[in-house]
matplotlib code that plots the C-alpha trace (Angstrom):
import matplotlib.pyplot as plt

x = [-14.8, -16.8, -17.3, -13.6, -12.6, -15.4, -13.9, -10.6, -11.8, -14.1, -10.8, -8.8, -11.8, -11.8, -8.1, -9.0, -11.8, -9.4, -7.1, -9.9, -11.1, -7.7, -6.3, -7.9, -7.0, -3.2, -3.4, -4.7, -2.2, 0.7, -0.4, -0.4, 3.1, 4.7, 2.6, 1.9, 0.2, 3.0, 4.3, 1.1, 1.9, 4.3, 1.5, -1.4, -0.1, -0.2, -3.5, -5.3, -4.0, -5.4, -8.7, -9.0, -8.4, -11.3, -13.7, -12.9, -13.5, -16.6, -17.7, -16.7, -18.6, -21.6, -22.0, -21.6, -18.3, -16.8, -19.9, -21.8, -18.7, -17.3, -14.5, -13.1, -11.6, -11.3, -7.8, -5.7, -3.4, 0.1, 1.8, 0.0, 0.9, 4.7, 4.7, 2.8, 5.9, 8.3, 6.7, 6.2, 10.0, 11.2, 9.0, 10.1, 13.8, 13.0, 11.3, 14.0, 16.3, 14.0, 13.5, 17.2, 17.3, 14.7, 16.3, 15.2, 11.6, 11.0, 10.0, 7.4, 6.7, 10.1, 9.6, 6.1, 7.4, 10.1, 7.7, 5.4, 8.2, 9.5, 6.9, 5.2, 1.8, 2.9, 5.0, 1.8, 0.0, 2.6, 3.5, 0.5, -2.8, -2.3, -1.7, -4.7, -7.1, -5.6, -6.3, -9.8, -10.3, -8.2, -8.7, -11.9, -13.8, -12.2, -10.8, -14.0, -16.1, -14.0, -14.1, -17.8, -17.4, -14.2, -12.4, -9.8, -6.9, -8.6, -9.7, -6.1, -4.6, -7.0, -6.8, -3.0, -2.9, -5.4, -3.3, -0.2, -1.8, -3.5, 0.1, 0.5, 4.2, 6.3, 8.8, 6.2, 3.7, 5.9, 6.6, 3.0, 1.5, 3.6, 2.8, -0.8, -0.9, 0.3, -2.0, -4.9, -4.0, -3.7, -7.1, -8.5, -7.2, -8.0, -10.7, -9.3, -7.4, -5.2, -2.1, -2.5, -2.5, 0.5, 2.7, 1.5, 2.4, 5.9, 6.7, 5.8, 7.3, 10.5, 10.5, 10.3, 12.8, 15.4, 14.4, 15.0, 18.0, 20.0, 18.8, 21.6, 21.1, 18.4, 18.8, 19.5, 22.5, 24.1, 23.5, 25.1, 27.3, 28.6, 28.4, 25.8, 23.5, 23.6, 23.2, 20.4, 18.7, 18.8, 17.7, 14.7, 13.7, 13.8, 11.9, 9.2, 8.8, 8.9, 6.1, 4.1, 3.9, 3.2, 0.5, -1.1, -1.4, -1.9, -5.7, -7.7, -11.0, -11.8, -10.2, -13.4, -14.2, -17.2, -17.0]
y = [-11.8, -9.5, -7.1, -7.1, -6.3, -3.7, -1.8, -1.8, -0.3, 2.2, 3.2, 3.6, 5.8, 7.9, 8.6, 9.7, 11.7, 13.4, 14.2, 15.9, 17.9, 19.3, 19.6, 22.9, 24.5, 23.4, 24.9, 28.1, 28.2, 27.4, 30.2, 32.7, 31.7, 31.1, 32.6, 29.2, 25.9, 24.0, 23.1, 22.3, 18.5, 19.9, 20.8, 18.4, 15.0, 15.2, 17.2, 14.8, 11.9, 13.4, 14.1, 10.8, 9.5, 11.7, 10.5, 6.8, 7.2, 8.9, 6.3, 3.3, 5.1, 6.0, 2.2, 1.1, -0.5, 1.5, 1.5, -1.0, -3.0, -2.0, -4.4, -2.6, 0.1, -1.7, -1.4, -4.3, -5.0, -3.1, -6.5, -7.4, -4.0, -4.7, -8.0, -6.4, -4.1, -6.7, -8.6, -5.7, -4.6, -8.2, -8.4, -5.2, -6.4, -9.8, -8.2, -5.9, -8.9, -10.5, -7.6, -7.1, -10.5, -9.2, -6.1, -7.0, -5.7, -2.4, 0.4, 2.5, 4.7, 6.1, 9.4, 9.6, 8.9, 11.5, 14.0, 13.1, 13.1, 16.6, 18.0, 17.7, 17.0, 14.1, 12.7, 12.7, 10.9, 8.4, 8.0, 8.1, 8.9, 6.2, 3.5, 4.4, 4.5, 1.2, -0.5, 0.8, -0.5, -3.6, -5.1, -3.1, -3.6, -6.3, -8.8, -8.5, -9.3, -12.1, -13.7, -13.9, -15.9, -17.9, -20.0, -17.9, -19.4, -18.6, -15.2, -14.4, -15.3, -13.5, -10.4, -10.4, -11.1, -8.3, -5.9, -6.6, -6.4, -3.3, -1.3, -2.0, -1.4, -4.6, -3.4, -3.4, -6.1, -8.8, -7.2, -5.7, -9.4, -10.7, -7.9, -8.2, -11.8, -10.8, -7.9, -9.9, -12.6, -10.0, -8.8, -12.2, -12.9, -9.7, -8.2, -4.9, -2.5, -1.2, -3.3, -3.4, 0.4, 0.6, -2.0, -0.3, 3.2, 2.1, 0.4, 3.5, 5.9, 3.8, 3.8, 7.5, 8.3, 6.1, 7.2, 11.0, 10.3, 7.9, 8.6, 6.9, 3.6, 1.1, -1.7, -1.9, -4.3, -1.4, 0.7, -1.6, -3.8, -7.2, -9.0, -6.9, -7.3, -11.2, -11.3, -8.6, -10.9, -13.9, -12.2, -10.7, -14.5, -15.6, -12.6, -13.1, -16.6, -15.7, -12.8, -15.0, -17.7, -15.0, -13.2, -16.6, -17.9, -14.5, -14.5, -11.5, -10.5, -9.6, -12.7, -14.0, -13.3, -14.7, -16.6]
z = [-7.5, -9.8, -7.0, -6.3, -9.7, -10.1, -7.0, -8.5, -11.8, -10.0, -8.2, -11.4, -12.6, -9.5, -10.4, -13.8, -12.5, -9.8, -12.8, -14.5, -11.6, -10.8, -14.2, -15.0, -11.7, -12.3, -15.9, -14.5, -11.9, -14.3, -16.7, -13.9, -12.7, -16.2, -18.5, -19.9, -19.2, -20.6, -16.9, -15.6, -15.3, -12.6, -10.4, -11.2, -10.3, -6.3, -6.3, -8.6, -6.6, -3.6, -5.1, -6.5, -3.0, -1.6, -4.5, -3.6, 0.1, -0.4, -2.9, -0.6, 2.3, 0.4, -0.8, 2.8, 2.6, 5.3, 7.6, 9.8, 10.7, 14.2, 14.0, 10.9, 13.2, 16.1, 17.9, 18.5, 21.5, 21.7, 21.6, 18.4, 17.0, 17.8, 16.3, 13.3, 13.0, 13.2, 10.4, 8.4, 8.8, 8.2, 5.0, 3.5, 3.9, 2.3, -0.5, -1.3, -1.2, -4.0, -6.1, -5.9, -8.1, -10.4, -11.8, -15.3, -14.5, -15.8, -13.5, -15.5, -12.7, -11.6, -13.1, -11.6, -8.0, -8.3, -9.3, -6.3, -3.9, -4.9, -2.9, 0.5, -0.9, -3.1, -0.3, 2.1, -0.5, -1.1, 2.4, 4.5, 2.7, -0.3, 2.3, 4.2, 1.2, -0.2, 3.1, 3.0, -0.5, -0.5, 2.9, 4.4, 1.1, -1.5, 1.2, 3.2, 0.2, -0.8, 2.6, 2.3, -0.9, -0.7, 1.7, 3.7, 1.7, -1.7, -0.6, 0.5, -2.7, -4.8, -2.5, -2.8, -6.6, -7.3, -5.0, -6.9, -10.3, -9.4, -9.0, -12.8, -12.6, -13.3, -10.5, -8.0, -8.8, -7.3, -3.9, -3.6, -4.2, -1.5, 1.0, -0.1, 1.0, 4.5, 4.8, 3.7, 6.1, 9.0, 8.2, 8.3, 11.6, 13.3, 11.1, 11.9, 9.5, 12.1, 11.9, 8.1, 7.9, 10.2, 8.0, 4.8, 6.0, 7.4, 3.9, 2.1, 4.4, 4.6, 0.7, 0.3, 3.1, 1.4, -2.1, -0.9, 1.5, -0.9, -4.3, -6.1, -4.1, -5.4, -2.9, 0.8, -0.1, -1.7, 1.2, 4.0, 2.2, 3.4, 5.6, 7.5, 4.5, 4.7, 8.5, 8.3, 5.5, 7.9, 11.0, 8.9, 7.9, 11.4, 12.6, 10.0, 11.2, 14.8, 14.3, 12.0, 14.7, 17.5, 15.7, 14.4, 18.0, 20.1, 21.2, 20.4, 21.2, 17.4, 15.6, 14.4, 10.6, 9.3, 5.8]

ax = plt.figure().add_subplot(projection="3d")
ax.plot(x, y, z, "-o")
ax.set_aspect("equal")
plt.show()
């Protein structure tokens, strides 16, 4: 548990370090382009986020969390990836339904995401690079450590809770926790990050696409309307149950995780 919390705190520290590393260059660029450093914040966010990602990957690699485990990057069957995608899509839809009933939760990072999604580097960080790093950290390092100390159920619950709390944004914590449980369970079943990364990238990219394509729409129900939304929700629940069953019973050569 201490190691898991330590890794989360180190990641936050790496993000601060990324901001410190990129900040001076952003101020220089802003001064050259606008004659003032007041607009440096317009340029610093995405590069700082990317720098923080790089620093954290280097740290995880240097500390041996990402090396010495061949199963961590092992491929799974196309069938398993298919059901992973089905589970991911259905989970995304169900979380959207839940969050549409939790509208009282504030979104402290709304403006931050708007800035990130205004440029290609920010979109790349949110949609692809961020999910990859978070899977390396939360499943490849944190969940793996927890599984060595706790039972699978306890390890999955702690991992999901840490993943949710890590987002530190009330509007994200509930959804991140729920999908964190699922991703931790998939890692436990396969000991591979590949299906976890697939679901995470799919979730973030879909969120970015909908945010850019339909900026005035907050939830899927507002986008597709009734009765299509209710039918889609019921279908999502059924598909989630089916995909869970298929993924839980499917035999893989790399499903053994030592605990």
